LOLUMGU-420553 format. One record per residue (C-alpha): residue in one letter; z negated, x, y. Coordinates in steps of 0.1 Angstrom, whole numbers, padded with zeros to 4 digits, always signed. Each point is the difference from the previous one (the first is absolute). Example, Ala and Ser with C-alpha at 12.3 -4.5 7.8 and 13.67 -1.06 7.14 Angstrom:
# LOLUMGU-420553
A-0078+0123-0045/S+0007+0014+0034/
# end
This chain:
# LOLUMGU-420553
M-1670+0607-0560/A-0003+0037-0010/K+0038+0004+0004/W-0002-0015+0035/L-0030+0023+0009/I+0019+0030-0011/Q+0031-0009+0019/F-0021-0007+0030/G-0017+0033-0002/L+0034+0019-0003/M+0014-0019+0029/L-0031+0008+0021/F+0003+0036-0010/L+0037+0001+0008/L-0007-0017+0034/F-0027+0025+0009/F+0021+0031-0007/G+0030-0017+0017/V-0020-0003+0032/L-0011+0036-0002/F+0037+0010-0007/G+0011-0020+0030/M-0026+0015+0023/Q+0010+0035-0012/Q+0037-0008+0007/A-0010-0013+0036/H-0019+0032+0005/N+0030+0021-0009/G+0023-0021+0021/M-0024+0005+0030/E+0001+0038-0005/R+0038-0001-0001/M+0002-0021+0031/R-0023+0024+0019/G+0016+0031-0014/Y-0033+0017-0007/A-0031-0005-0022/D-0029-0012+0021/P-0034+0012-0017/A-0017-0030+0017/F+0018-0023-0024/P-0010+0010-0035/S+0023-0008-0029/V-0008-0031-0020/V+0000+0017-0034/E+0004+0037-0004/M-0003+0020-0033/K-0001+0038-0002/R-0011+0028-0023/N-0029+0022+0011/D-0005+0036-0007/S-0015-0006-0035/G+0030-0022-0011/E-0018-0033+0002/V+0017-0030+0017/E-0018-0013+0031/A+0007-0034+0014/A-0005-0011+0035/V+0000-0037+0010/F+0003-0005+0038/G-0011+0036+0006/E-0031-0003-0022/T-0001+0022-0031/V-0007-0017-0032/T-0016+0019-0028/A-0015-0009-0034/A-0035+0009+0014/D+0005-0028+0027/W+0008-0025-0028/Q-0031+0010-0020/K-0022-0004+0031/K+0015-0034+0006/Q-0006-0010-0036/E-0036+0010+0002/T-0004-0020+0032/M+0015-0031-0016/R-0023+0003-0030/E-0030+0002+0023/L+0012-0030+0020/T+0008-0021-0032/S-0032+0011-0018/F-0020-0029+0016/N+0012-0027+0023/V-0027-0026+0011/F+0025-0027+0007/S+0019+0006-0032/E-0033-0003-0020/L-0011-0032+0019/G+0035-0015-0006/R-0003+0008-0038/Q-0035-0015-0002/L+0012-0031+0019/A+0030-0004-0023/D-0023+0004-0030/A-0024-0026+0013/A+0029-0025+0008/T+0014+0005-0035/A-0034-0007-0017/L-0006-0030+0023/M+0034-0015-0009/N-0005+0007-0037/T-0034-0018+0001/L+0014-0029+0020/L+0030-0005-0024/S-0022+0003-0031/L-0023-0028+0015/I+0029-0022+0009/G+0015+0005-0035/R-0034-0010-0017/V-0003-0031+0023/L+0036-0011-0009/E-0006+0004-0037/
# end
C-alpha cells in the first residue's frame, strides 16, 4: 500500500509539473506566433534573480515568496486548530464504537 501511495504521489507530482510545463510552452508558442510579448498575458512560471541575488518565482504573474508561504501556513494552522464538524464526527465515531463494543459483548455473553 505504501509503495502504491508513493508511486501515486510521484505520478501526481509529475502530472502537475507537466501541466505547468505545457502551459508555459503554449505561452511561448503564442508569443512566437504574435511576434511580440504581450504584457496582458503573464508568463505561467517565471524565475529571476533580484538585486540582492535571491531567486524570485512568479506563477501566473503573482510573485511567490517565503513570507507568503509562512502566512499561508499560519492561516492553515488557525483553520485546522478547531473544526466543529470534525469534533462532532470524532465524538459520533467514538460513541458508535462504544455502542458496538457493548452490543457485541452482550451478544457474546448471551451465546455463552
